[in-house]
Every structure is written in structure tokens, then in C-alpha cells.
C-alpha positions as CSV (number, residue, x, y, z in Angstrom):
1,M,15.4,92.6,-160.8
2,K,13.2,95.6,-160.5
3,V,10.0,97.1,-162.0
4,K,10.5,98.7,-165.5
5,E,10.2,102.3,-165.8
6,G,6.5,103.3,-166.8
7,Y,4.4,101.2,-164.2
8,L,2.8,102.6,-161.3
9,L,0.8,101.1,-158.5
10,R,-2.4,102.9,-157.8
11,E,-5.6,102.2,-155.6
12,V,-8.8,102.2,-158.0
13,A,-12.0,101.6,-156.3
14,G,-10.5,100.0,-153.3
15,S,-8.3,97.5,-155.5
16,K,-4.3,97.8,-155.8
17,V,-3.5,97.9,-159.5
18,V,-0.5,98.2,-161.7
19,L,-1.0,100.6,-164.6
20,P,1.3,101.4,-167.4
21,I,2.1,104.9,-168.4
22,G,3.9,106.7,-171.5
23,E,5.8,104.1,-173.5
24,A,4.8,101.2,-171.4
25,T,1.5,101.3,-172.7
26,L,2.7,100.1,-176.1
27,D,3.8,96.8,-174.2
28,F,1.2,96.4,-171.7
29,N,-2.3,97.0,-172.5
30,G,-4.7,97.1,-169.5
31,M,-3.9,96.8,-165.8
32,A,-2.9,94.2,-163.4
33,T,-4.8,93.8,-160.0
34,L,-2.7,92.8,-157.0
35,N,-3.5,91.6,-153.5
36,E,-2.1,93.3,-150.5
37,T,1.0,91.0,-150.6
38,G,1.5,91.6,-154.3
39,A,1.3,95.3,-153.9
40,F,3.8,95.0,-150.9
41,L,6.2,93.1,-153.2
42,F,5.7,95.5,-156.1
43,E,6.7,98.3,-153.8
44,Q,9.9,96.5,-152.7
45,M,10.7,95.7,-156.4
46,K,10.9,99.5,-157.1
47,Q,14.5,98.9,-155.9
48,D,16.8,96.3,-157.5
49,V,16.2,93.2,-155.5
50,T,16.6,89.4,-155.8
51,E,14.1,86.7,-155.1
52,D,16.2,85.9,-151.8
53,D,15.8,89.7,-150.7
54,L,12.0,89.4,-151.2
55,V,11.8,86.3,-149.3
56,K,13.8,87.9,-146.3
57,I,11.6,90.8,-146.5
58,M,8.6,88.8,-146.4
59,L,9.7,86.8,-143.4
60,E,10.3,90.1,-141.7
61,T,7.1,91.7,-142.2
62,Y,4.6,88.6,-142.3
63,D,4.1,86.0,-139.7
64,I,4.7,83.3,-142.3
65,D,7.1,80.3,-142.6
66,E,10.2,80.5,-145.2
67,E,8.7,77.8,-147.7
68,T,5.5,79.6,-147.9
69,A,7.4,82.9,-148.2
70,K,9.6,81.4,-151.2
71,N,6.7,80.1,-153.1
72,D,4.7,83.3,-152.8
73,V,7.7,85.3,-154.1
74,K,8.4,82.7,-156.9
75,S,4.6,82.8,-157.9
76,F,4.6,86.5,-157.9
77,V,7.9,86.9,-159.7
78,E,6.8,84.6,-162.4
79,K,3.6,86.5,-163.1
80,V,5.1,89.9,-163.4
81,K,7.9,88.8,-165.4
82,G,5.5,87.0,-167.6
83,A,3.5,90.3,-167.8
84,G,6.7,92.1,-168.8
85,I,6.6,94.6,-165.8
86,I,10.0,93.7,-164.4
87,E,13.5,93.7,-165.8
């Protein structure tokens, strides 16, 4: 899975937001605000990765246990998938 073409992560007024550009604006109207972890995962998903890849990256980057990493990744993936931001 990876971020669909036409979605950018930007910082707006101190917040990390995902914005659609070009044709993506037809499918996604508005913006999605991400916390620091969500922005980190979004950046990782610019390349084709699996949920297991993301969990591994989370464990290498943050001081968290595997169950927390799995739950956080699963929740994030469900949200961006539901918003149509990833393929």
C-alpha cells in the first residue's frame, strides 16, 4: 500500500495536514490533520509498504511495544484507507 498520487503532506499554521492536489481534489474535498506519528507514517507510505513494514519502522523509531505499534498502525491505515488516500 502507498499514498495515492495527488496527496501532499504540508505544515499549515503549525499543524501537519494532508492536502489533495490536481485530480485528487475531485475525490477528496478538504484536508486531513495528522499528529506527529501520523505524519511520520504518511511519509513512510510514499513508498509501497505493508502494515508489517510500518510496525517494524515504528518499533525502530519510537520507544513503544509491539502491540501498541500494531494498534497504532492498524488504526492509521484504516483511517487513510477510508478517506481514499492510499491504494
